[in-house]
N, C-alpha and C positions, 0 to 999 in steps of 0.2 A: 119671460112672463113676470108680471108684477107679483110681489109677495103680499098675500092677504092673510093677516093673522086671524086666528079663530076668535070669534066674539064670545062674550060671556055666555050667551045662550047656547052656542056651539059646544063650549066646554061642559056646561051643565048636562047637555044631552049625551055627550060621550061618557061622562062620569056615571050618569044614570044607567047607560047600557052596560057598564061594568059593575053595577051594583055598589058604587061608591058615592060618598057625599061630598068629599073635598079632594082637591088635587094632592094634598099632603099624604092622603091614604095610598096613593100610587107608590109611594116610596117608603112605606112603613117597615118593609123588611130590611132596609139598609140601616145599619147602626148609626146612631146620631153623630158620633165623632167622625164618621166617614161622610155623612151627608152634609155636615156643616163644619168642615175642618178649619182650624185656625191657621192661616197662612202667614208666615213670618216674612213678609215682603218689604223691600226697601221703599222709601217714599217715592212718589212719582217724580220723573225728571222732565225738565223742559226740553224742547227740541235741541237747543244748544248743548245742554248738559248731556243729553243722550248721545249726541254725535261725539262729544269728547270721550265719553265712556266707551263707546264702540271702537274709537281709534286706539284707546289705551289697550283694550282687549286684543285688537288686531296686531298691535305692536309686539305682543307676546308671542305671536306666531313667527316662524322663520320660513319664508317662502322657499320653494324648491330651487329657485334661481340663485340662492345664496349658498347652495351646497355644490360640491362636486358629486354629481349623481350618477351612479352606476347600477341603479335598480332597473329591473325588467320584470320578468315573470308574468307577463301578460299586460302590464301597463308601462308605457315607455315615455321617456323624455325626448321629444323630437322638435326640430325647428318648425315653427308655424308662420307662414308668410302673413304679413299685416293685412292683406286683402281678405283673409278668412274672417278675422274678427270684424272687419268693416262690413262684410257682406251679411253675416248672420246677425249683426247688430242693427240692421235696418228694421224699423218698426213693423213694416209689412211682413217681414219674416219672423222677427223676434217674438211678436205677440200673437202670431197665428197658431191655431191648433191644427192637428192632423186633419186633412180634408176627409169629409165623409160623403157628401153629396156630389152629384155630377156638376153642380154649379159652383164647385170650389174654384178658388183663384187659378186662372190659367198659368200665372207666373209660378205659383208653388207647384202645380202639377208638372210643369216643364222641368223644374229643378229635380223633382223625384224621377221623372223619365230619364234625365241625364245621369242621375245617380245610378239607376238600374243599368243603363247602357255601359257606364264606366266599369261597374262591378263585373258585369258579364264579360267585358273585354279583358279585364284584369285576370279573371279566373279562366278565361278561354272556354266559357260555357254559353249556352244559347240564351238563357233568360235569368234575370235576377229580380227578386221582389223589392218592395219599397222599404226594406230594412226590418231588422228585429231589434231586440233590446241590446244584445251584446253577443259575444262569441258563444257563450254558454247556451243561451236560448236558441240561437241560430243552429247550433249543433243538435240540440235536443229536438227542435222542430224538423230538422233534416232527417233524424232517426225515425221520428214518427211518420214522416213522408214515406220512408222506405218500408216501414211495417204495413202501411196502408197499401202501397203499390204491390208488394210481394205477398201479402197475406201471411207473412211469417212473424214469429214473436221472439226471435233471438237476435240480440244486438251485440256484435263483437266490437270491442274498442281496444286499441293498443294502450297498455298500462301507462305509457309515457305521455298520454294526453294530460293537459293541465288538470290538477286535482279538483279545482273548483268546477271546471266543465264536466268532469266525471260525476261530481256530486249532483249537479243540476240534471244531467242526463239520466242518472238513475232515478231521480224523483219524477221526472217527466214520464219516462216510459213505463214505470211501475203502475201509473194510473191507467195505462192502456193494456195492462196485463202482459207486458213484455219483460224479458229477462236480460240483464246486462252481464256479459261474459268478458273478462279481461284477457287480452293476449299478452303473455309475459314478455319481458325484455331480456336481452342478453347484451352486456356491455353498453347499456343505455338506450338501445333501440330494439325494435320489434324482433322477436324470435320467429323467423319465417317457418321453421319446422313446427313449432307449437301452433302457429296460426293455421297451417294446413291441417293439423290434427283436429283442432277445434272445429274447423269448417266441415270436416268429415263426420263429426259426431251428431249433426242435426242440421235442419234447415235454418240457415241464418238469413236475416233480412238485409243486413248491411254490415260492412266492415268499416270502422271509423279510424282514420289515421291522421295524426298531426304532422304538419310540415312547416317549420321544424318542430320538434317536440318540446315538452316543458323544460327539458334540460339543455335546450339550444341545439340539439344534434339533428342532423338530417336523417330522415327515415327512408327505408327502401319502398317508396310509395308505389312505383311501377309494379314491383313484384306483388305487393299486397293487393293492388287493384286486380291484377291478373288472377290471383288466388280467389278473390271474392267473386269475380265473374265466372270462374270455373265451377264454383259451387252454387251458381244461380243467385248470388247476393248482389246488392248494389254496393258501390264504393263511395264513401264520403270522406273527403279530405278537409281537415280543419287547417286552413292555409293562412299564414301570415301574409297580408296584402302587399307589404313592402318586399318580402322575400319572393313573391310571385313575379316581381319585375326582373329577377336575376336567375331563378331556378325554373324548371319546367312547371308551368301552372297546372292546376288539377285537371282541367279539360284535356290538355295535351297528353296527359298520362292515362287518359281513359276514365277518369272519375265521372260518376253520374251526378254527384252533388258536391258542392263546396260550401264551406261555412268559414267565418272568420270574424275578427273584430276590427272595426274601422277607427279605433282610438288613435292609431299612429298617423291617420290621415287628417291632420289639422285639429285634433281635439286634445286639449291639455290633460295631464294626469288627474287633476282636480279631485283628490281623495278617492280615486278609483271609479268615478262615474259622474254623470252618465257617459256612455259610449254609444256605439251603434253597431248592431249585428249585421253581418253580410251573409246572404244566402243566395246561391245560384244553382241551377240545375240544367239538365238536358231538356229539349223541347217536349219530348214525350211525357215528361213528369210535370208539366206546367200546371195541369189542373189539380195536382196534389199540393202545390206549393202554398204555404200558409200566408196569411196577411192579405196584402193587396198588390195589384199591379197597375201601373199607369201606362196607358198606351197612346199612340199618336193616331189621329184620325182627321177627318175633314168636317168643318161646320156646314151649316145650311147654305153658305155662300161659296163653298169650295175652298175656304182657307184652312190652313193648318190649325189643328186644335188638339187638346189633350183631354183625356177622360180616364176615369177609374174603370179599367177594362175587366179586371177579374178581382173578385172579393170573396174569398172562400172561408171567411171567418163567421162565427156564430151570429154576430150582430147583423149580418147582411143576408144570410140565407138560413134555411131550416137547420136546426142543430144537428139532426141526424146526417145531413149532407155536408156539414162543415168539416174542413180538414184540421182546424185548430180553433182554440178559443183565445189565442193571443189577441190583445185588445187594441194595440196601436202600433205605430212605428215611430222611431225617434227622428222625426222629420227635420228638426233643426240641426241635429248632429249629422244627419245624412247630408244636409246642405253644406255643412262645414267640410265634410269629406269630399263632396262634389267640387267645391271651390278649390280645395287643396289640390285635387287631382288635375283640375283644369289649369291651375297655375303652374304646377310642376311639370305636367306632361310626361310622356313616356321616358324621355331622356333625363328629365329631372329626377324622376323616381328611381331610375337606374343609378344615377349619381348618388342619391341618398343611400341606397343599398351598398354601393361600392365603397363609399367613405366609411360607413358603419362597419363593413367587413374588415377593411384595412385597419381601422383603429382598434377593433376588438382583437384582432390577431396580434397587433403590436402590444396591446395591453396584456394579453395572455402570455406572450413571450417575456415581457418584463416581470410579471408577477411570478411566473414559473422560475425565473432566475433568482428570486428571493429564497434564501435557505429556509427549509421547512415547508415550502409550498410546492404544489405540483398540480397539473391538470388531472382530474379524476378519470377522464376518458381521452387520453392523449392520441389514440389511434382513430377516433371518430371525427369526421368533418363537422364543422359548425359554421354559423354565419356571424352573428354578433352577440351571442350568449354562450357562456361556457361555465363548467363547474370547476371551482378551485377548491382543493383540499389542503387543510393546514394541520398543524400539530395540536390544536386544541379545539373545543367546541366553537362553531362558527359565530355564535352569539357573542363570545368574548372578543373574537377578532373584529367583528363588526362594531362592537362597542368602542373599541380602541380607535377605529377609523372615524367613527362618528365624532369623537372628541377632537379629531383633526379637521372637522368640517367635511368629511367624506361619507356619503351613503354608499357603502362598499358592495352591497348586493343583498340577496335574499337568502336567509338561512334555510337549509334543506332538512334539518333534523326533524322538523314537524311533519315533513312529507314522507321521509324514509329514515328510520332510526340508524340505518347503516351509513347515512350521509350526515351524521351529526357534526362532523368536523368540516363539512363542505358548505359552500354558499355559491349561489348562482350569480354570476357577474355579467353585466351587460354594458356594451359601449355602442353609442350611436354617433351620428354626425355632430351631435352637440357635445361630445366628449373631446375636449380640446387636448392637444399634445401636452400642454402644461398640467392639466388635470390628471392625465395618465401618469406623468412623471411624479406628481404629488402622491398618487396612490401607491406607486412603487416605493417611494421614500418612506411613507407612513407604515407600510407593511414591513419594510426592512427594519424600522425602529422597534417593531413589536417582537421580532424574533432575532436573538443574538446569533452571531456567526457560529457555525458548527452545529446548529440545532436541527439540521436536516434529518439526522438519525431518528428524531422523535416522530416522524411521519409513519403511520402504520400502512404497510403495503399489502 
């Protein structure tokens, strides 16, 4: 709609209704030095000069590709086929907003339908929605779905869930009057005895389990799902989508809901976001799923067509009937994930997972061989992330590695004070054998021979 500024007559009428004579009187409560501050700004630049200045600033940044990157902890460095960028860079996708009406682009609706189909197949569940913001919002929305379905207000989550997901989850469910109860861990994974005791203390709506967990360890998902169902609760698995290609997917283990983050599926780390949240569930829960669903139907001529089949959010139906007030889906990021999965296929995704597993275990063996360093949970199975413990605070170790051009991992002292000497290390298919060797060499330079005694056991 065209923008029509208020006329002088309109302004005078509004001021009169407020009992004011001038526009300045609207702002009389604001101190003068705040109302008209003196801004010490540089002189304006020409287009040429501005471009030169922006390039100068950009050159001060060191792109991730210039490092040996072993960071993980929820955001990963993975290979992205060129077709992903080429697809999402097309103007008809890149400039489009999330579809609202039934007359939205058939092409975009089809991509969302394909995304839903791929996520449902990946997690071995009946239906997936058109995406959430990230793993945290997907998990929180899944928990709300469980409270609505069961009518219960206790949400149990394994304490090894990503701390940022736990924080978002707590914020979300508190607004619905639900309580978050953490299942403690033993040796890095869920304490099944404690989980059973907590489930016996009151009616739980859902048990939330990561796979793998924040520390990279594989959780006893099947046992937790069984315990949840035995207590009348739903089971929600926060599943790494790449891991779902090589370990039993949530649906195969009996989970009712699966959540995850699609960042590994063709989306670069890019300062932590945006990513895309994955959410899938069993068919009987479909009317509780938040956001929107795209379905396949037929048009008036009998041809294949796509439409917004289900929209349970506040903007589309009465607020009291809405399952969620989540506002949109990350359609462009979902398209990136769809393109990635279409390119890689089942075999390609398995290969990505297999290479990542092998390189992470090679890296773990090499780093554990460095005097003074050891795996914190040596008896627990892991995929491509593991906790390395050293003889000093992890920040010091990582600082030394950074000077060698290595992003060595994520320090865990801020998550758990008992892990102050530990950092989370990740290797993926992008971690070359040469980079793994450089990591071992740099770590060996940090700790002199014979320093193994310094490690606290």
